[in-house]
N, C-alpha and C positions, 0 to 999 in steps of 0.2 A: 309545748302542747299544741295540738292541732287547732283548737279553737282560737288560740292566739294568732296563729298563721292566718286563719280565716278573717279575724278581726282586722289585722294589719292590711290584708289585701282589700277588704271592703272599704276601709278608711281611704286608702290611696285611690281606689277606683271611684269613690264618691266625689273626691276632689276634682276628678277629671270628667265629670258627667257632662254630656253634650246636650245643651238646650233643654228640651222637655223630655229627655230620655227617661223611660220608666225602668230604672235599675231594679233587678230582682235577686233576692236570695232564695235559693231552692233548698228546702230541708226535707230529709227523710224523717220518719218518726221513730220507729223502733230501733233502739240502741244508738240513736243519733240525737233525738230530742227528748225522748222518754226512755227510761231504763226498765227493762223487764227482768232484771237480775233476780228479784225475789221469786218470780214465777219459775224462772229457769232452775234455780237452786232447788226449789221445792219439788221439781220434776226430774231431778238428776240430769239436767241439761238435755233431756229428750223432748223433741218437739211432738206435741200431741195437739192437733188442731182444735178439737172440742175443749180441751183444758185451756189452751191459750185463748181461745175465743171467750171463754168464761172469765178469764183474767182481764181481758180487754174491757169487758162489760162492767167490771168493778170500778173502772176509771181511777185506779190507785197507783199507777206507775209514776215514780218520781222523775222530776226533770233532771237532765244531765246538766250540771252547773255551767260548763263551758259553753254549751249551746244556748243556755238562758242568757249568758253574757253577750254572746254573738247576736241573739235576737234583739236584745235591748239596744245594742249598738246600731243594728240595722234600722230600728225604729227611729233612733236619734238622728241618723243620717238621711232619713226619708226614703229608705230602700224598701220596696215591696217585698212581702214575705209570702212565699208559695210553698205549701206542704204538698208533697207527693208521696203517698204511702201505699204499700202493698196490702194494708188492711182492707177488709171487705166493706163495701158501701153500707150494708146494714149496721155496721159498727160506728157510723158517723156520730150519732148522739153521744155515745160513751166516749169516743175519741175527742170530740169537741169539749165535753165536760172536763176530761182529764187534762187536756191542753190548757184550758182556762184556769183550772184549779192550780196548775203549776206555774202560772205567770205568763203563758203564751196566749194573750187575750185579744190580740188585734192583728189579724192576718188578712191578706187579700184573697187567697185561694186555698182550699183544702181538697185535693183530688184523691179520691179513693178508688180502689179496684172494683169494677162493676161485678155483680154476682154472675153475670153471663159472659165471663172473659174467655170462655172456651179453652183453647190450647195456648193462648198468649202467655209468654213467660213474664216474670216480674220485670226483667230488663226491657222487653218489648213494650210493656205497659208504661213504664216510666219514660222511655224514649218518646212514645206517642204523646204522653202528657206534657213533656217539655216542648214538643212541637206545637201543641195547642196553646201553651203559654206564650211562646214566641209569636204565634199567629195573632194573639191578642195584643201584641205590641210591647211585650216585656223584653228587656235586654237581660238575658240570663248571665248575670255577672259572676255569681258564686253559687256553687252547688256543694252541699255537705251531706255525706252519707257514710254508712259503715260497710257497705258492700259495693263491689265494682258495678253491680247491676243498677245501683243508684246513680252512677256517675257517667257510665259509658253509653255510646250511641248518639247519633246525630239528632238534634243539635246538642252539643255539649256546652257547658257554661264556659265563660272566659277563663275561669280558674276553678278547680275542684279540690276539695280537701276530703281525704278518706280517713275516717276515724278507725282505730283498730277495733276489731271484734273477735275476741278469743273464743266466743261461744258457738258461733255457727257461720257457715259460708253458703251464700246463694250464688250459683254460677251465672 
């Protein structure tokens, strides 16, 4: 299982932390931390932004169990947790409620896509967000996502784990 690979890496990396290094775990949200399977099934796996946005506002997406275990291990190891999501900034309140309700209740950063993102792709947004985290002094030790756009682009984490996503692909 991919979460087990991520946990094994994080344990090993935390053992070799250098001084006051601020190790960070970067997590995507949709289909990595929270599952939208219920919404996807009810819409025959067709993405409809207004319908998806309404689902997000319900704050009912369940946790992905492996990621919840990884999150707990990161907390135990003193690793900072950074969420970078393609969800829109106006969805912050619902997203935070959903994360907390599912046991993700203590993170350092939650970076959401600004409403005025223009033509910036999700990959470009996530790459810029990782750059900002690195500039704040975080060592991006581990990045976990379900899309290559969650993981690729400089700076990349020292180790990345891609979860399978049979429902959709973001180039």
